N, C-alpha and C positions, 0 to 999 in steps of 0.2 A: 679589483672588484667592479662589477658592472653597476649601472645605475639602478636605484631602487633597492639596493642591498642584495641583489641577485648574485649568487656566487659564480665566479667564472669557471667554466668547464675546462678542465685540464686533461692532458693525455690525448693520444691519437684515437679516441673512441669512435666507432662507427655510428651512423644514425640508427636509431632503435629498430626501424623496419628491416634495414640491411642486417643488423646484428642478429635479429630473430631468424631471418632466413639462413644466415651462415650457421647458426646454432642447430637449426633443424637439419640442414644438410650434413653437418658433421655427425650428428646423432644417427641419422638414417644410414650414412655410409658405414659407421661402426657396427650397427645392428645387422646390416646387410652382409658385412664381412663375417660377422659371427655366424650368420645363417649359412653362408656358403662353406665355411670351414668347420661347421658343427662344433664350435668352441665358444658358444655365446656366454656360457656361465663364467668362463675364465676371462674373457675379454671385456665383458660388461663393466666390471669394477673400474676400468680405465676412465669411465665417465666421471668418476669421483674427482679426478684432477682437472676437469674442465673449468669449474669456477675459479680455481687457483690461477689458471692461465688467463682467464678473463680479468681477474683482479689486478694483474700486472699491466694490462693494456686498456681496459675499458673503465667505465665509471661505476659508482656504487650501485646505481639502478640496474645496470646490465649484469653486474656480479650477483646481485640478489636474484634477478630473473633466472640466471644460469643455475644458481643453487637450487631454486624451487623446481626448475625444469629437470635437473638431474635426479632429484628425489622422486619426482613423478614418473619419469621414464624408467628408472631402475625398479621402482615398486611395481609398475604396470608390466614391465617385461618379465620380472621374476614370477609374478602372479600368472602371466600367460604361459610361462614355461612349467608351471605347476610346482614351484618351490614351496617349501613349508612356510607356514605363517610366521614362525619364529625367525627363520632365515630371512624372510622378506622384511620383517620389522628391523632386524639387525642391520641389514644392508641399507635400508632407508635411513636408519639412525646414524650410521657412519657417514652416509652421504650428507645428511643434514648437518652433522658436526663439522665436516670439511667445508660445507657451504657457509656456515656461520663464521668460521675462521677466515675464509676467503673474503667475506664482506668486511670484517674488521680490518683485515690487511689492506683492502682497497680503500677504506675510509681513511686510514692512516696515510697511505700513499698520496691520495688526492689532497689531504690537508697539507702535507709537506710540499707538494707541488704548488699549491695556492700560496703558501707562505713564501716560497722561493720566488714565485712570480711577483708577489707584492714587493719584495725586496729589490728585485731587478727593476721593476717599473719605477719604484721610488728613486732609486739611484739614477736611472736614465732621465727621469723627469727633472731631477735636481740638476743634472748636467745640462739639460736643455735650457734651464733657467740661467745657467752661468753664461752661455753664449747667446747673443741675440740672433733672431732669425735673419737669414740672408734673403734678398740683397740689402746691403748697407750703402748709404751715399753720403758723401761730404761735398764741399765746394770744389774739391780737387779730383776726387776719384769715385768710381762706382765699384763696389766690392760685391761680387757674387760668388757662387761656388756650391760646394757640397760638404755637408757635415753629417757623419754617421757614427753616433756613439754605439759601442757594443753593449748589448743587454744580456749579459751572462754573469753568473756568480763570479766575483772577484775579477771580472774582466772589464769593469767600467774604468776607463782611463781618465786622464786629465788634460786632454787636448783643449785648447782654448784659442780664441781670437777676439780682437776688439778693434774698433775704429773710433778715434777721437778727433773731432773737428775743433782743434784748439786755436787760440789766437796766434800760435807760433807756426801753424800749418797743420796738415792732416797727419796725425800720428797713428801708426798701425802696429798691432802686436799679433804675432802668432807664436804659440808656445806649446810645450808638451811636458807634463810632469812625469818624473820617473815613477814607475809603479802603477798599481791598479787599485780600484776600490774607492770607498768613501774617503779614506785619508788622503788619497791623491786629489780628490775633488776639493778637500779642504785646503790643500796647498794651492790649487788653481784659484780658489776664491781669494786667497791672500794676494796672489800675484795680480789678479785682475783688479782688485780694489786699489792696490798701489799704483797700477798703471793708469786707471781712470782718474785718479787724483793728480798724479804727477804729470800726466800728459798736458793738463791745463796749467799747472803751476810752474813747471820747470821750463826755462828758456832753452836749454840744450838737451839733446837726446841722451847724452851721457848722464845728465841729472835724472832723467826718467829711469834709466837703467839702474842707477845707484839706489833710487827709491825702491825699485822692485827687488834689488839684491837685499836691502835691509829688511823688506817684508818677508822674504824667504828665510833669512837668518833668524828673525824673531819667531816665525812660525815653527822652524825646526827646533828651536830651544823649547818652546811650549810642548811640541810633540814628543821631544826627548824625555821631558818630565813625566809624560803619560805612558812611556814605554814604547812609543812609536819610533821607527827608524827615521833618520834624516832623509830628505828627498831633494833631489836636484831638479832643475827646470832648464831645459833647453829653450831658447827664445830668440826671436828675430824681431827687432824693433826698427821701424822705418819712419822717416820724416819726409812727406811728399808735399812739395809746394808747386807753384806754377812753373818753375824752371824745369828744364829737361833732365836734371840730375836729381837722384834720390839719395838721401843720407841714410846710412844703416849702421846699426850696432848688432853684431852677430854673436850671441852667447851660446855657441855650440849647436846651432840649429842648421837646418838645410838651407842653403843659399837659394835665392829666388831664381826662377827661369823667366827669360824674356822671349816672347814670341812676336816677331816683327818681320814683315815683308817675306813671309813664307819660310822664315828661319826660326829655329829654337835653340837657345844657348843659355847656359847658367851664368849668372852675373858673377864677376870676379870680385869677391869681397876680401880676399887674402885669407890668412890663417884665422879661423874662428877663435874667439875668446872662450874661456871656460864657462860652463853653465852657471846659471844663477844658483847661489848657495856655495860656490867654491872660490869666490873672489879672494878670500884670505890666503888661498894656496897659489894664486896666479903669480907669475914672475914679474908682472907689470900691470899698469892700468889698462882698462879696456880701450880699444881704439875705434875710431869712426872710419867708415869706408863710404865711398861715393860710387854710384854706377848710373849709366844712362838709362832713362825710361822715356823714350820719345813719344810724341803724339801719334796715335794710331797703333801703338804697341799694346800687347797684353802681358801682364806680369802674372805668373803662377807661383803660389806659395803652397806648401803642403807640410804635413807632419810625417813622422816615420812609419805611420800605418800604411803609407803608400810605398816609400822607398825600401822598407824592410819586409815587405810582403814577399813570400817565397812560394815557388811552385812545388810540385810533388818531388822534384829532384833536388830541392834546396837552393835553387838559383834565385837571386833577388830580382825584383821587378825592374825592368829596364826603362825607367821613366824618361830619361833623356832621348833615347831612340824612339820611343812612342810619340813624344811631343813633336819630334821632327816630322813624323808621319801625319800628324794632325795639326800642323802649324797654321793651316788656313781655316780651322774650325772657329766659329764664333765663341766668345768667352764662356757663355753658359753651357753650350753644347760641349765645349772642351772639358770642363770639370765633370760633367755627367759621363762623358766618354771615358775619361781616365778612371773614374770610380767603377764603372761597369767592367772595364778591362782588367782592373786589379782583381775583381771577384772572379772573372773568367780565368785569369792567370793562375790564381791560387787553387781554384777548383774546390774551395772549402769555405765555410763561413769565416768572416774576418776575425782575427785574434786580437786586434787592436783598433782603437778609434781611427777614423779616417777624416781628416780635414783637408779640403782642397779649396783654395781661394783664387779667384781670378780678379785682377785689377785692371781697369781701363780708366783713362783720364776723362773727366767730365767737361774739360775745357782745354784749349790748346795751350801748350807750354810756351813760355816766352823767354 
């Protein structure tokens, strides 16, 4: 809804002057064709369908205008052709009935579009409140990047990220909830709440992940009682301190990419653990991995909205190859370049949220 209670205009309607000009041109073209073919009386009733076409594309005002226009044109044309008064009134009456039906149909369509728009906007606004605006800074790293939630029905995902400057070091989370819609956002809130608390409380990264695992389990139990399916969460949790090595626990997420000295490569974290919500089915406890993050390097993290994007032939987006091409881009430009290239690669609106984070150190490692 717009400010001041003004209803938001929906649909690809033309500006009113342009619409009137198009309506006049269509009418003149049809009457001219009637005149040239000497079949005006048979073709003229086609104008009755004009308001119905407008009702599916334009707004209520345009549909009402088209309905009145058709009644006047048909009545005037039939009178000019010398039709009987009864025939004239009958044709105008039918045109009026079709016009009223078209206006009612248009009002219903516009109402439904406004309702859908409000739901989309509310879901997207809620998701934007889940994740803080970029860039984010701690004493160890500067986090920048790109975050694009999808604003379509049942297509609002659960991508999330967070940075916590804890007493134990800078803890960073990037995660993706399975599924779409508001239930996925509810799971994201549970995970974020657990991370924000545990990142400051827990001395170890495994302790942070276990707190998030418990939050997902509890949330799934509550969702199950309400008839909602259980949801899994892929997550990557990092502990970044002043040293050149980063600690990581990978719960089924995409491993980070390191861009340094004109090279781009994916950090070797070993076999990823199961996603959050499946710890009870794992063959063993989650493991910690370490990888180098030297001074002057850029770390890139992303969600599967990037890596699982496909082109028209079904091929996946080649992130690793693209990063090698752009290895000398500055961090902020790198995220924007990847985001724009993903949209160009797919050639269609995104079907999933996209989160791309770039990390650089704010001070030299020791």
